[in-house]
C-alpha positions as CSV (number, residue, x, y, z in Angstrom):
1,X,-30.9,-112.3,19.7
2,X,-27.6,-112.0,18.0
3,X,-26.9,-109.7,15.1
4,X,-26.6,-111.2,11.6
5,X,-23.2,-111.0,10.2
6,X,-22.7,-108.9,7.1
7,X,-21.9,-110.6,3.8
8,X,-18.4,-110.3,2.4
9,X,-17.9,-108.8,-1.1
10,X,-17.3,-112.3,-2.5
11,X,-20.5,-113.6,-0.9
12,X,-22.5,-110.6,-2.2
13,X,-21.2,-111.1,-5.7
14,X,-22.1,-114.8,-5.6
15,X,-25.6,-114.0,-4.3
16,X,-26.1,-111.5,-7.1
17,X,-24.9,-113.9,-9.7
18,X,-27.2,-116.7,-8.3
19,X,-30.2,-114.4,-8.3
20,X,-29.4,-113.4,-11.9
21,X,-29.2,-117.0,-13.1
22,X,-32.0,-118.6,-11.0
23,X,-35.5,-117.6,-10.0
24,X,-37.7,-118.9,-7.2
25,X,-41.0,-120.5,-7.9
26,X,-43.5,-122.5,-5.9
27,X,-43.9,-126.2,-6.9
28,X,-46.1,-128.4,-4.7
29,X,-46.3,-125.7,-2.0
30,X,-42.5,-125.5,-1.7
31,X,-40.1,-122.9,-2.9
32,X,-37.8,-124.2,-5.7
33,X,-35.0,-122.5,-7.6
34,X,-35.2,-122.9,-11.3
35,X,-33.1,-121.5,-14.1
36,X,-34.4,-118.3,-15.6
37,X,-35.5,-118.4,-19.2
38,X,-33.0,-116.8,-21.6
39,X,-33.7,-113.2,-22.4
40,X,-32.5,-110.8,-25.2
41,X,-32.9,-107.2,-24.3
42,X,-35.6,-108.1,-21.8
43,X,-37.6,-110.2,-24.3
44,X,-37.9,-113.9,-24.7
45,X,-36.1,-115.2,-27.9
46,X,-39.4,-115.9,-29.7
47,X,-40.7,-112.4,-29.0
48,X,-37.4,-110.8,-30.0
49,X,-37.5,-112.7,-33.3
50,X,-41.1,-111.7,-33.9
51,X,-40.3,-108.0,-33.4
52,X,-37.0,-107.7,-35.2
53,X,-36.8,-110.3,-38.0
54,X,-37.6,-109.4,-41.6
55,X,-39.7,-111.7,-43.8
56,X,-36.6,-112.9,-45.8
57,X,-34.8,-114.1,-42.6
58,X,-38.0,-115.8,-41.4
59,X,-38.4,-117.6,-44.7
60,X,-34.7,-118.7,-44.7
61,X,-35.1,-120.1,-41.2
62,X,-38.4,-121.8,-42.0
63,X,-40.4,-119.7,-39.5
64,X,-43.4,-119.3,-41.7
65,X,-45.8,-119.0,-38.8
66,X,-44.3,-115.7,-37.9
67,X,-44.5,-114.3,-41.5
68,X,-47.0,-111.4,-41.9
69,X,-50.0,-112.2,-44.0
70,X,-50.7,-109.9,-46.9
71,X,-54.1,-109.3,-48.5
72,X,-54.6,-108.1,-52.1
73,X,-56.4,-104.9,-50.9
74,X,-53.4,-104.0,-48.6
75,X,-50.8,-104.7,-51.3
76,X,-50.9,-101.7,-53.6
77,X,-48.9,-101.7,-56.8
78,X,-47.7,-98.5,-58.4
79,X,-49.2,-99.3,-61.8
80,X,-53.0,-99.2,-62.2
81,X,-54.5,-102.4,-63.5
82,X,-56.2,-101.8,-66.9
83,X,-59.9,-102.3,-67.1
84,X,-60.0,-103.6,-70.7
85,X,-57.6,-105.4,-73.0
86,X,-57.2,-102.5,-75.4
87,X,-54.9,-100.6,-72.9
88,X,-52.3,-103.5,-72.7
89,X,-49.3,-102.4,-74.8
90,X,-48.2,-105.9,-75.9
């Protein structure tokens, strides 16, 4: 059996770029190359947004489903709420 020839530097670079852009999946029992999903720091864009976006940015971009929910018991205000109306200064 003959030896396989070694890839040239250009062929290696092309193979590396192709592997970076595409991934191999099985569809109908056959291997197919499909484009990889976009990634940001190893995360999908949705996961990256969920981890790094602040509530103001999420609201401005109408991504309300990702906004954290706040309960009254978790939101503490610095001022105690008066028990009776006599303590209210106005």
